N, C-alpha and C positions, 0 to 999 in steps of 0.2 A: 398311096393309091386307094381310092375309095372302093367300096364293094362293087358298084356298078361298072367302073372301068376295069376292075379285076376280072369280072365275068366276061366283059367284052373282049379282053385280051386272051383269056384262057378257055372260054366256052362255059357250058352249063354243067359239065361233069368233070370230076377229078377222080383218079384212082390212086389210093394210097396202099401200097403193098407193104405189109408189116405195120399196119396202122392201129394195132390193138393196145399198145402201151408205149411209154417213153417218147422218144422223138417222133415216131410215126404218128402217135395219137396227138402230139402237139401240132404237127403239121396238119392233120385232119381238122383239128379244132380251128386253127388259123384260117384254113381254106373255107370251112363252114361259116365262120364269122364274116367272110366276104361274100356270102350268098351263093357259093358254088355247091351243087349237089355232089354227094360223096359215094364212091364205091370203095369199100375196104376189103382187103384180103389179108388173112392171117391163118396160121396153123391151128391155133387153139380156138375152137368154136365158142367156148364159154367166154373167153376174153374178148372175142370178136363181138358177141352179142352185148356184152357189158359196154364196150366202146361205142357201139351203135346206139345203145340206150342213152348213154351220156351225151352224145351229140344231139340226139333227138330232143332231149330235155332242154337243151340250151340254145338250139338253133332251129330256124324254120327252113330247113333244106330237105330234099329227098335223100334217103340213104338206102344202101343195100350192102350186104356183106356176103362173102364167100369164104368158107373155111377151106384152105388149100395149102399145100406144101410146095413152094416155088422152086425147091431144089430138084423136083421131079418134072421131067419133060411132059408127061401126060397131064400133070396138074396145071402146067402152063397152058397147054392146049385147052383144057377145061375152062381156065380163066378167060382166055380169049373168046371162047364160045359164049360164056356167061355174060361178058360185056355186051355182046350182041350189037344192036344198032345204036346204042347210046354213044354219043360223040364225046369221047374223052379228050380233053384239050390239055390236061395237066397230069403228069405221072410223077409220083413220089416213090422211088424205088428204095425202100427202106427194109426190105425183107432180108433176114439173116439166113444163112445156109446151115 
């Protein structure tokens, strides 16, 4: 599937929870390669910023990140509020508890 049809299928934004390293970061890179903008969520703010920097260096997509712990209900609520009006069409739920 080329980048254009991937975006048509999944929309302009994807959220990768647990996207700061390992499989989550690999998913984020693959999604960015297809031209979809990325929202990353992860517990470690430094790893999150490093992941965002890496994606920005290699891909021309919009990115944003939120340090949060998704094992906590209040943090999930904060994530939902942070997403706001961005239309997320793809979710990678890779966050560990």
